[in-house]
N, C-alpha and C positions, 0 to 999 in steps of 0.2 A: 438577582443577584449575576454578575459577570462569570463567565469561565474561570478566570483567574483567582477571582475570589470565593468561588466555589472549592477549587482545587486548594486554595491554602487553607479553609476551613477542614477539607481532609486531612492535608498534611498536619496540622495543628493535633487533629483528634488522634492521628495514628501516633504521634510523638504522648502525648497524654495518655492514650489507652497502653501503650506498652510500656510506659513507668508505671501505670497503674498492675498490667500482667506481671512485671518482673516483681511488684510490693506484694501482691497477693499469692505467687508461686514460691515465695522464699529466695527471688534473684538478689544478688549481692550489686550489681551496677547495670543499667541500661544504656548503652552507647548508641547516641542516633548520629547516620551518616547520611550522605546523599550521592547520586551519581547523576551528572548531567549530560544532556546532548546539545549539541552545536553552540555557535559564537558565543564569548561573553557575553555581547549584548542582548541577544535571541536565546539564549540558553535555556532549555526547558529541562526538567526533570523527568529523568527516565527510570531511575528506581532510588527507594529512600529505605534504607534499612536500619534496624532497632536490634542491635546485639545482646543480649538479656546474658549475663555472666552469673552462672551459679557454680556452688562449689567446684566441682571439675570437669563440668562440659557448658556449651555454649547453645542456646535456643538464637536462631536470627530470623524476625518477621522481614519478608522483603514485597515492599509493596512496587508493584509494576505499573508505573501511572500509566504510561502509552504504549503502545507497538508501533504498526505503520498501518496502513490504507485500509479499513474493512474486518481489520483484525478487532477483537474485542479487549477493552480496555480497562484502566481500574482494577487489577486483579491484587488480592495479598496472598503470599504462600509464607512458607516455613522453612530452614533449613537447621539441621540438627549438626553439632561440631560435637564427635563423640570426648574429645580432651582438649585441653587449652593449649596444647601443642604449635608452633608457626605452620608446619608443613601439614596440618589437618586439614584434611576436604570436607567441606560441609555436604553434608547428603539430606536430600529433600525430605521433608516429614513424612510425606505418605511411604516412601521407599521405608523410612525406620521402622513404623508400626508393620510393615510386612515383616519386614527381619524379624522383630519381635513378636511375630505372630499374634497379632493382637486384630479380632474385629472391630475397628474403630468405625465408627458410621458417621461422623460426623465431616464434613468437607475439609478438606485441606487446601486448596486453590478454589478462591471466592471472588467472582468476576464482578463489573457490574456495580463497583463503590460509587453512588453518585452522589452522596452526601455524607455529612460527619458521623450520623446517626448509624447509617451503613457503615462505617470504619469501625466505628465502636462495636457493632455487633459481631461485625467478621473477625475480629482481634479476640473478643470474647469465644468465638466457635473454634479458631484453633487453639485459644489458652484453655478450654475444656479438653482439648487432644491432649496439649502437653501435660495438663494434670493426671490424666490417665496412665500416662506410660511415665509418669515421671519415677517410680520406685526401679523400673529397669533402665532409665535412662542414668540414674543416680548410681547404679552399681555398672555400669557398662564401662566406662573409664577404667577401674581397678581391673578388670578381666581383659588381659592382653589377647589371649585368644579368641574372646566373642569379638572384638573392635578389630582385629584380622579376618573375622569370619563375616562381619561385617563390610568390610574395604571388599572383599572378595563378591561378596552379595551385590555391592554396588557397580563394580567392573562387570558383574556379569548381566546387569540391567541397562550400563552404557555399551555394552556389544548388542543389546537388543535395538538400542536406540539407534546406532548408527550401522546396524545390519554390519558386521565386521568385528573380526578379532582387533583388540586395541593393544599395539604391543609397543614397547620401551625399549630403546637403544640403553645398551651396557655404558656405551660411553657418550656424554654428550658434548659437540664442540663449544666454545666459547660463544659463538656467533648463533647457536640451538636453544630452544628452549630446556627448561631443566623439565627431569619429571614432575615436581612440583607444578610447575607453570602449565606444562600439559594439561593435570588433573584441572588446574583451575581453569581452562578453558573447557573441558568436556565438562564442568560444571556448571557453567553458564549456559552452553548447547544444551544440554540435559534437562537443566530447571525450566528454561524455554519452553523446550518440547513438551514436557512434562506439564508445565503448567498448559500449554495450548491444549493438551491433551484431555486434562480434568476440567477445563472450561469449556465443552464442548458434547455434541453425541449423548450418549446414555447420561453421563454426569449434569446435564445441563437439565433433562427430563428427573433427575433426580434432586437437585436441588430446587427445583419449581413444582415438587412434592409430585410429581407424576409417574404412574405406574411405567417401568422401562419395556420397551418393546421386545417381542421374542428376536427379531430380526438385528435390533442393536447387541442383544445378551448374545448371539450367536455369533457377531463381529468380534466381540471381543474373545469369548473360550477358545474360538477355532484359530483366532490370528497367531501367527508365532511371534509377530512383532508387538505384541501386547505386553504391557509391564505387568510386574507382579499385582502389584497393588489394584491395578484395573480387573485381573481376574479374580484377586480376592471378594472383592465388591461384587463381580457379576455372580459371582459365588452365593454371596450373601442376598441378591437380587432374588437370585431363583429360587431360593429355599423360601421365600415369603415370610421370612419369620422378622415380628413389628421391630421398626429400629425407628430410633426419635431425632430428628436435626434440631439441633439450637435454634432458636429464633433468627430468622433472617430476612422478617419483613421489610425492611429498609432498603434491602435491595430489588426487590419483588417487581417494581415498576422497570427495572432496570434489564433483569431477566425476560421478562414478558416482550422485551424488543425482539428476542430472537427464540426462532424454532426448535424442533427438538434435536439438531444437529449441530446447534450454534451459531447459524446464520441468521443474518439481520432479516426482520420480516417487512414484505415491502407494506409501506401504509400509502394508501389511496389520496388523502390529503398531501400527504409528501410529496410524494410522486407528480401531482397536480402542479403544487405551487413549483417544484425543480423544473418542470418542463415549460412553465410559465415564464420563470425566471431565466431559464433559456433563453428565448425567443426575445424576453425585452433586453437582452442584455448584447442580444447579437443585433438589434437593430441600432442599439448607441454604439457598437464596435463598427459595423459593416461601413457606416460613411469612411471613417477612417483609412481602413484598407483601401475602399473603392477610389478613394483622394490618392492615395501612394499609388496604387495603379496605373491611374491616370496620370500623375505626375510624372512618371516614366514614361509613359506612352507620347506624353507631349514631347520631351525631349529625345525620344527616338525618333521623332518626325523633325524635328529643326535640320535645314540642311540637306532634304532629300526632296525628291521629286514626287517619291509616292513611296509609303512604307505600307505593306500587305500584314495584318493581324489577322489573329482570330477573332471576329466579331463577336462571339460569345465565350471569352475567355475570362472578360471581366465577371462573370455570373459567380464563376470561384470564388470571388471575395467574399461573398457572403457565406460560404460553405467554410472559408475560414473565420469567418466571424462567428458563425455558430458554432465551432468547436472551441472557440478562445471563448465564447459564452458559458460553454458546458462547463470549462476547466474554472472559469471566474467565479462562477455561481457557488464553488465550495467556499468563498470569503465571505458571500454576500446572502447567504441561505437563511441565516437569524435574521436578518433585515427584510427579508421577503417574507420570511413564514409571520414575523410578527406584524407585516402589513396586510399580510393575507389571511391568517389564521390567527386573529388576537386569541380567541378561546383557547388553543391549543397551545400556546407561542410559551407561557409558562413551564408546562410540561415538557414540551422539546428543549428548551433552551436549558431544562437542568439534567437532561439526559445526554447534551450535545458531546460533553467531553467522554462518554464511555464509550461512545459510537465513534467520533472523531478526536480523537487524541493530539500530542504535540508532533507525533510521530506523522499520522495522516498532514497537518500542516506544512510541515516541513517537507513532506514528499509533493503534494499540491502545489506549493510554491516553485521546484524544481519543474515539474509537469506543468505546469502555466509558463514559465519563462520559456521551456522548450516549445512549447505550441505557440507561443507570440512570435519566439524566432522564428521557426519553421513557417511561418504566416508571411511576415515582413519580407523572407527571403523570397518565397513565393510571389508575393505581390509584386516584388522588382522584378525577376526572372521573367515571368509570364509574359509581359508586354514586349519583354527583349527576343523574344521568338519569333520571327517575322521575317520577310523578305523586303531589303531597304534598298530600292532604287535610287542612285543619286545619279548626275551628269556623266560621269566616269564609268559608271557599271552599276552592279549590285552586291549586297553582302547577304549571302545564305545565311541567316542563322533559324531556320527552319526545324533541325533537330531540338527537341524538348531540351529547355533550360539550358540552349547554347551561350555562351559566356562573350566569346570572339566570332566565331563565323568564317565564313572563308567568302574572299572577295572574287567577282569575277568581271570582266571587261562585257561590253556589249557583243564585241568582235567573237566570243566565244560562246555566243548564242547560236547554235545551228538551227532551231527553229523551234517554233510553240505551236502546241497542236491542241483542239477540243478532243477531250476524253469523255465520249456517252456514259451514262452508268449502265452498268451489266452486272452479271451475278456475283461479282469478285469486288466491284465498287458499287456502291447503292447510289451513290450522286454523281452526278456530270460534274466535270473540273479539265483545267487546264492543265498543260504539263510543257515544261522548257525542258526543252532538249540542249545539251552542251557539245561541244565538237568533239570533248573527251569519251563523251559516249553515257555520261551521268545524266540521269531524268530528275527533275524536280517535279513533284507532283503538288501542284497549288492544294487541292484536296487536304492535302495534311494538315494546313492552317486553315482553311475556309473552304466547308462544303457547299455553302450558298450562291456561289457565284455572282457575290454581291460587288466582286472587284472585275467585271467583265468589263465594262464599258473604260476602267482606269487602264486596265492593262493592256488592252488594245490600242486604246491612244499613245499610250507612253512607248510601247514596241515600234507603229507606226511611226513616232517620231525621231526613233533611232535606225528605222529602216529595217527594222525585221516583220516579216510576215507572219500574222497569225492564221492559222490554219483551222477552218472551223466545216 
């Protein structure tokens, strides 16, 4: 099953399971919407929302389809709206349970959803939390003081998240954001931040059914920047009271891809395949860069009596090819994995969208474009770094990536002398001294003296003595 087919199955299950949760918990309506990123032709789903309307409040399931490169993808979370007014800001469910002083042990940010069954279990897990706090959520809209207290509680968490006091201006100009728009932006940043925090570290261990280490507990309990919900969970873990997590077996394979800190584990077979693919791709790309380099070098020689290049600069084209191969391998990884690791390919392909989401695709397209562009420019400019001798004088393009250079007549050459190697210069070279006092050390272009015969002959033709 291709990535898009697998994702479509997850989206379909999200819609169906959200509708089922709405019916099971007494919801009135379930509204499904989506947010995309990218151009119309290549747009990718970033968020999918399922707003479940109850009598006086709203619960919104939020599926984060992807992040950027190396981030955990395919995450389900939930946001609660205390009433149905248009200016009500949604508050993440973990924060709501903490405000309601409920020791809820079921995860409320669930990552690594790699199939439809995983989505079904994840929504069931969050649905169990909604069911637990349903009586208090039902009473919340009618209690204005408690709603105001929730807002203040949320603002306190925002201050923790952003590590500063968030102030609102009394008067907002026409070109500025309204307080509601500011809160909406803050909500998105906070939701992304809490999602990141609750899908790594101790919470990853917790979802994997592993014991939380004392170091991780200390990090949460002693940090001033920990969220209230994090500290609540840390207290529960420290108490070692038995707690039960709803069945999340369908996401266990995805969770196993990451270590206790939510960092992707190295896979030796995957790394071996990756290194081999870099080498193969570099071999395929190198001739293109080398031919470009040689073509520019050929045109630089036209109309010149002699051109002095760095004789080893062409080697850099293989470096550029290798770097390009590394970037290109992201898009060919599945093909190489299927070719070299057939037995593990199905499991690898199944988890691919968890590790490499559409955000990573977009980033790598831009990154590859930058690498290719920079490599082409370098392949063009490297052979243009030279000394070009013509019948009327010579062009000094010895400076790195010099585009135009400086022209000198042979009459401006005062002398050319040999400079032996010493403590400052490890290789011998020739130096061109101009009447202006400027010295051009040919060591900067070629430290091999391979140009000695051509330079001596050329200078002799133009009546210039070469001292040695």
